[in-house]
C-alpha positions in Angstrom: 210.6 57.2 34.9 209.4 54.2 36.8 205.7 54.1 37.5 205.1 52.5 40.9 201.8 50.7 41.9 200.9 49.8 45.4 197.9 48.2 47.0 196.0 51.4 46.5 196.9 51.8 42.9 199.1 54.4 41.2 199.9 57.4 43.4 201.8 60.4 42.3 201.8 64.2 41.9 200.1 65.6 38.8 202.6 66.9 36.3 205.5 65.2 38.2 204.7 61.5 38.3 201.2 61.4 37.0 201.6 62.9 33.5 199.8 62.4 30.2 202.8 60.5 28.9 202.7 58.1 31.8 199.0 57.6 31.5 199.5 56.7 27.9 202.3 54.3 28.8 200.0 52.5 31.3 197.1 52.4 28.8 199.5 51.0 26.1 200.7 48.3 28.6 197.1 47.4 29.4 196.1 47.3 25.7 199.1 45.0 25.1 198.0 42.7 27.9 194.4 42.6 26.6 195.6 41.6 23.1 198.1 39.0 24.4 195.5 37.5 26.7 193.2 36.8 23.7 190.7 39.6 24.1 191.3 41.4 20.8 188.2 43.2 19.6 186.6 43.4 23.0 185.5 46.7 24.5 187.2 48.5 27.3 185.5 51.2 29.4 187.6 54.2 30.4 186.1 56.3 33.1 186.8 59.5 35.0 185.6 61.3 38.1 185.7 64.9 39.4 189.4 65.1 40.3 191.5 67.7 38.6 192.0 66.9 34.9 190.5 63.4 35.3 188.5 63.7 32.0 191.6 64.8 30.1 193.6 61.9 31.5 190.8 59.5 30.6 190.8 60.9 27.0 194.5 60.4 26.8 194.1 56.8 27.9 191.3 56.2 25.4 193.3 57.5 22.5 195.7 54.6 22.9 
């Protein structure tokens, strides 16, 4: 499935477009970018808010 980003970020329906697998895919892509840009070993902050399952999605991203 293609993940589409717009000027307001990633929009999608939970469990349809916005899934744990897709969150992990985005986190992995970001991690790869960080490494390739010469920032290996630096910290990354993963945050969440009060939206539905936000903390669980953040945890999935942090596991990558």
